[in-house]
N, C-alpha and C positions, 0 to 999 in steps of 0.2 A: 270511329271518328269522334263520337261524343265523349268517350273515355279520355282520349288525348286532350280534347278541348277542356274537359272538366279538370284534369290535372293542371293544365295551363292556368285556368282561372283561379284555382286554389292557390297555386304558387304566386300568382299576381297579387291576390289578397294578402297572403302572408308576407309578401315583400314589404307591404306598407306597415304592418304591425302584427305582433303575435295575436292569435285569436283562439277562442274557445269554440268547440264544435258547433254549438247552436248559433254562435255569431257568424260562423262561416256559412251555415245554411241560410240564415237570414239575408246575408249580403248576396248570396247567389240567387235567392228568390227575388230580391229587389231588382236584380238584373234580368229577371225572367228566365232564369235557369233553375228549373225545379229539381231539387235533389232531396232525397230522404236520408235519414241517418243510416239505414241499412246499406246504402250505396257509399256514403261518405266515410264511415269508419274503416272499412277494409282498404279504401284508397289511401287514407291517411296513414294507416299501419304499413302499407306497402311502401309509401314514400319515405316513411321513417326508417323502415328496414333497408331501404336503398341508400340511406344516409343523407337524404335531401331535406328531411325535417328532424327537428328535435322537439322536446316538449318539457315544460316545467309545470309543477303544481303550484297553484296560487290560491291562497285562502279566499273564501267567498263569504260575504256577509249574509248570503241567502242559502246557506247549507254547507255541504261538504266542499273540500278543496276542488278546484277545477283544473283540468289539464289544458294548458295553452300551448298551441303548436307555433313553431317559428322556423324560418328558413335557416339552414346551415350554410356554410360556405359552398359546399358541394351543391346544395339546392339552388343557390344563386347562380352558379355556373350552369346548372341544368336549365334553369329558367332562361338564361341568355340563349342557350341552344334552341329551346322551344320558341323563343321570340324570333330567332332567325328562320326557323322552319315555318312559323306562322307567316312571316313577311313573304317568304318565297311562295308559299301556297296561295296567299291572296294575290300576289302578282301574277301567278300562273292562271288563276281563275279569272281575274280581271282581263287578262290578255285574251283568253278564250272567249269570254263573254263579249268583249268589245271588237273582236275581229271576225 
């Protein structure tokens, strides 16, 4: 369950703007979702291999070039599917909780 939620959160962040891995980690931690690089890198690679993410190298003023991830068109479509699933799941849970 956490893995699917983490994918969803990553795609939501990248929908807003391309991001460097450490920026993604910081934003997730700011939202109280604790993730380490060892968890994030394989997930980003899998999402890229599925065609949901692409990346570009951007020069850095603080060292070597950085890999910035961004959503592809397929990634946007997958994010929409995840959003629908999330809405259905929360509706189901709320129904059970309130009845």
